[in-house]
N, C-alpha and C positions, 0 to 999 in steps of 0.2 A: 589844244594840240589835236585838231581833228583831221589833220592830214596824215599821210603815212610816214612822215619824217619822225625820227626819233627825237625825244626831248633833248634840248641842249645843243642841237646841231644847227649850224649856220647854213641852212638850205633854202632854196627857193620854195615858194608855196607849192604844196602837193596838188596834183591835178585831180579833179573828180573823175569818177568812172566815165569812160568814153562812151556814153550812151545818150540818147536823146529822149528823156523821159516825157511820156505823154501825160495826160491827166490820169495819174495812176490809180486813184483810190476808189473810184466807183467800180473799177474792175480790179480785183485783188487776188504766199502760202507756199507751199513748198513745191518745187518743180520736180517733174518726173521726166526721165528720158523716154522717148517713144511717144507716149500720150501727151507729154508736155502740158500737164494740167496747170492752168494759170490760177491765181488766187480768186479771180472772179468765178471760175468754174468751181473751185473748191468751196467758195462761200455758198454756192447753190447746192452742191452734192455732199458736202461735208469733207473737211480735210482729213479727218481721222479715217473715214471709210475709204478715201482714195489711197491713203498710205497703206492700209491693210490689204486693199485689193492689189496694190503694186507688189507688196511682199508676197502675197499668195501666188501671184502670177510668176514671180521669179523663183520662189522656193516652195516646192511641193513638200508636204509633210513627209518626213523620213528621208529627205534627200541627203546625199553624202556631203559633209562639210568640207570646205576647201576647194570646191569646184569653181573654176574660172570660166564662167559662161556669161556672156554679155547679151544685151538686148540687140536683136538684128537691126533695129531702127536707129541705133546710135551712129555717130559720125565716124568716119575713118580716122586712123591714128596719124598725127603729125608730131614729130619730135624736134625740139629745139634745145640746144645746149648753150648756156652762158657760163663761161669760165673766166674768172677775174681775180686779181689781187690789186695791190696799190699801184702797180706799174703796168700791168698787162690786162687786156680784155679781148676775149674771143667769143664770138656769137655766131653759131652755125645751125643750119637745119640739116638733119640727117635722116636717112631712110632705112638704115639697117642697124642692128644691135652691135655689129662688129665695130662700127665707128665709135660706139660709146666706150668700148674698152680702153681705147687709147687715151681717153680723158681721165680714167679712174685713178691712175697712179701718179698724177701730177699733184704738186703741193697747193696749187691754187684752189679757191672755192669753186665748186662745180654745181651748177643748177641745171638739172635735167627736167624739162617741162614737156609733158605728154598731153596733147589735146586730142580728144576722141577716144572711145573705148571699144570700138568694134573689133579690132584685131586682137583677140585674146591670146593668140600664139605669140605675137610680138610683145604683148604686155607680160606674158609668162617668161619670155626670154630676158626682159629687163629685170624681172624679179629674180631670176637665176643669177644674173650678173651681180646684183647688189645684195643677194641673200635675203630677199623679202619673203616672209612667211606666206604660205598658201592661203591662210585665213585672211590675211591682209589683202592679198590680191582679190579674193572673193568679195570683200567689202568694197574694193576700189571699183570693180566692174558692175556693182549693184548700187547705183547712186541714190538710194533712199535712206541713207544712214543719218542718224543724228550726230551732232558734233561730239567728238570724244577724243581721248588720248589713250594710247596703249603702248606698251613696251614689249618688244619681241627680240630676244637675243642681242641686246645691246643697241637696238634700233628704236627710235621714238616715232610712232605713227600718230599723226594728227589728222582728223577728219573735220572739216569745217564746211559752212555753206555760204557761198558768195551771193550777195543780192544783185538783181538785175532790174533795170527799168526800161528796157527797150520796148516791150509790149505789155505795159502794166507791170506790177511787181511779180517777180519770180525769183527762185534761188537755184543755184547750181552747186553740186557737191565738188569740193576740191580735197584731194587726199595728199598729204605731205609726209614723206618718209625721210627722217634725218638719220643718216648712217655715217660711217667714218669716211667713205669715199666721196659722198655727194649729198645734195638735197634733191629728192625726186618728187615732183608734183604731178598729179594726174587730174585732168579736168574733163568734164563731159563734152565740151565743145570749145571752139575758138572764141576769143573775146572774153575779157575778164576785167577786174578792177585792180590789176597788179602793175599797170603801166607806170605809176609813180615810182615803184621799186626799180623797175627796169631803167627808168630815166635816171635815177640816182646812181645806178651802177655805171651806165654809159657816160654820165657827166662827172662821175667821181665826186658826188656831193655827199657831205657828211662823213660818218664813220663807217659806212657799210663796206667799203673796199678795204679797210684795214682790219676788219673783224673776221671771225671764223664763221663756219656754216650755221652755228646755232643762232647767230645774230641775223642771218638771212631768213631763217624760219620765223624769228620774231618779227622782222620787217614785213614778211608776207602775211602773217596773222594779223598784225596791226592794220595793214592796208585793207584786209577783208572786213575787220570790225568797223573801221572808219567809213567804209562804203555804205554802212547803214544810216549814217547821218543824213545824206541827201534824200534817202527814202522817207525818213521821219520829217524832214523839212517839207517834202512834197505833201505829206499827209497833213502837216500843220497848215500849209497854204490852202489845202482843200477844206479843212475845217473852218478857216476864216471865211472862205467863200460861202460855205453852207450857213455860217452864222449870219452873214449879211443877207443872204436870201431868206433866212428864217425870220429876221426882223421885218423884212418887207412883206412877206407873205408866207406864214407858216402853213405847212400842209403835210399830209400823210406821206407824200413822196420824200420830203426832207427827212422824216423819221426813218424811212427805208434806207436812204443814203447813209445816215448816221449809224444805223445798225450794221451795214456792210463795212463801214470804216472800223467800228469796234471789233467786228469779226476778224478783219485784217490785222489789227493791232494785237489781238489775242494770238493769232498765228505767228506774228513776228516775235512776240514775247516767248512763245513756245520754241521758236528757232534759236533765240539768243540765250536762253537760260542754260542749255547744255554747253554753249561756248564758255559761259562763266565758270561752270564746273571744270571744263577742260583746262582753262588758263590757271585756275586755282591748283589743279593737279600738277601742272608744269612748275608752278612756283614752289609747291610743297615737296615734291619727291621726284625730281628728274636730274640725274647726274650728268646728262649730256649738255646741259646749259650752264655756262659759267656764271659766277657771281655777278659779273658786270652785266651780262645779258638778263639776269633775273631782275635787275633794277629796272630795265626797260620793259620787262614783262609786267612789272607792277603798274607801269604807266598804261600798258595795254589793258590790264584789268580795270584800271580807272576809266578808260574809254568805254569799256563794256558796261560799267555801272552807269555812266552818263547816258548811254544809248537805252539801257533798260529803264532808267528814270524818265527819259523823254518819252519812251513808248507808253509807260504807265500813266504819265501825265496826260498825254494825248488821249489815251483810252478813257480816263476819268473825265476829260473835257468833252469827249464825244457823248459820254453818258449824261453829263450835266446838260449839254445842248439838247439831247433827246428829251430829257425830263422837262426842260424849259419849253420845248416845242409842244409837248403834251399839255403843259400848263397854259400856253398861249391858245391852243385849240379849245381847251376847256373854258378859258376866260371868254373867248369869242362866242362860244356856245352859250355861256351864262349871260352875256350881254344881250344876245338875241332873245333868250328866254325872259330876261328882265323887260325888254321892250314889249314882248308879247303879253307879259303879265300886266304891265301898265295899261296897254290897250284893252285887255280883258277887264281890268278893274274899272275902266271908264265906261265901257259899253255894257257891262252886266246890269247896272242900275237903269241905263237907258233902255235896255231890252226889257226889263221888268215893267217900266212905264209904258212902253209901246205894247207889250203883251197885255197889260192891265186894261188899257183903253181899246184894245182890239177884241175884247170879249163881246160877243154878239147878244147882248141883252137889249130887248126892245123897250125903249122908254115909253112907248104908247101903252104898254100893258100896265106899267106901274110907274108912279112918279119917283120911286126909289131906284129904278133901273137906269143908272148913269144919266142923271138929268143934265150934267154938263155937256153931254154930246149934242144937246139941242141949244146950248148956250151960244150966243152970238160970238163970244171971244174964246170958245172952247179950244179951237186949234192953236190960237196964239198962246193960250195958257199952257197947253201941253208942250209946245216948243220951248217956251220960256222955262218951264219946269225942267225939261231935259238939259237945257244949257246951264241952268243953275246947279243941277246935280253934277254935271260933268265938271263944272268949274270948281265946286267944292271938293270933288274927288281928286282932281289934279292938285289943288291946293293942299289937301291933306297929305298926298304922296310926297309933294315937295317939302312940306314941313317935316315929315318923317326922315327924308333924306338928309336935310340940313341938321336935324337933331342927331342922327347917327354920325355924321361927319364931325360934329362938335364933340361928341362923346369919344370918338376915336382920337381926336387931337388931345383931349384931356388925358386919356389913357397913355398916349405917347409921351406927353410932357411929364406925367407922373413916373413912367418907366425911366425916362431920361434923368429925372431927379434921383431916383433910386440908384441908377448906375453911377451917377456922379458922386453919390455919398459912399 
C-alpha cells in the first residue's frame, strides 16, 4: 500500500506526485526557502552547515521567541478551503481572513490550505481565528524545522517535510494544525504531493468523506510519507545504471557518483527518522485521534519503516558497489603489475647476457678475454642462449601459475568437503 489510499478502501490507484523527475541522484537534502539549497549543493557544502547557517540567518542569539517574521524571498500567500462531508463538497480560493470565519462553525470537515509564507500579517490573522500559539506560527514561517509533533492547548501541530523531484531531490516543509474547527496546512509554495488526497475528496473515494478531521490529517501524512517511495525508486534506478557502467569500465568517476548517492541517502534517512518519532508520538499519546484512525496511523508507521529500510538498503548497496569498484580498480592495477613483472622476469636474464658480452675486454691482449667473441658462431650462440633462457623463464612461470591454480582448486574442494560435513 504505497499510495495515499487507506488500507481496506476500494479506491483507484493513488497518483504519484505531479512532478517530472529528472536524473535525480547525481544532483542531491533539505530545502531552504530563499536560497533553495538543493541536495547537490548540500553535498558540496555540507547539509549540516547549510542548516546552521539558515537558522543563524533567521534567529539571532537572544531574539524574542514567538516572533512571526518570514523570509522576504518566500512566495505570496494563497488560501484554498475544501469543506466536505458525505453529501456536500465546497472548494474555494479566498483572499481575506473574513471569508474563513464563515466556514469555521459548520459541521463539515474543513481543510484550510495556505501556500506561501510571505504575508506574516495574514498568517497571524489565521492564527488568531483558530487560536494557534505564537510559537507554532514562528515555526511555520521558518521552514527549516525537523519533523515533529507538538500539542498546544488542545491542538495538535505536526511538522513534516514533503519530497520534491522537479529539479533534483529537495524537500518542502508542511505544517499541519489539527483543531476543533478545521485542519490548517501551511506550505512554502504551491505544488505538493497531496493531489491524491484531494482527488479522493472530490471523487468521494474510500472512507475519507465519512470520517472526521483526524482522518484527514492521517491521509495527508500518509501521502507525504508515500511520496518518498518514488524518490528511492529513482535512486535504485540510478544505482542500477552505475552498476552496469562499473562492470563495463570502472573508474574514479563512478566512485564519486556512488559517494554522492550515499550522501543523499544519509540526508534522506536524517529527514525520515524524525517522522518515525512523530508518528510514534501520535500513536502513543494523542487524544485527538480516534481509535479507528490510530489503526490507520499504524499502517502509516509501517510505510515509514519500509521507506527507511529501502533507504538503508540502497545506502548499503551504494557502499558495496563503491567497495567493488575499488576492488576492480585494484585488480586491474594488479593485472598490469603482473604483466610488467612477467616482462621484467624474462628480460632481466637477457639483459644480463647482453651486458656480459658487452664488456669491452680485448681478446688480443689475452686468450682468456672473451675468446668466443672471435668465434665464428659467437653471435648465433648468444642469440640461441637468450632464446633458451627466455623460453625456460616463461616455462617456469607457466608451471608456477598452473601449480598455484591446482593448489587453489584442492583447497576449494577441501573446504567444500568440510562445509558438507
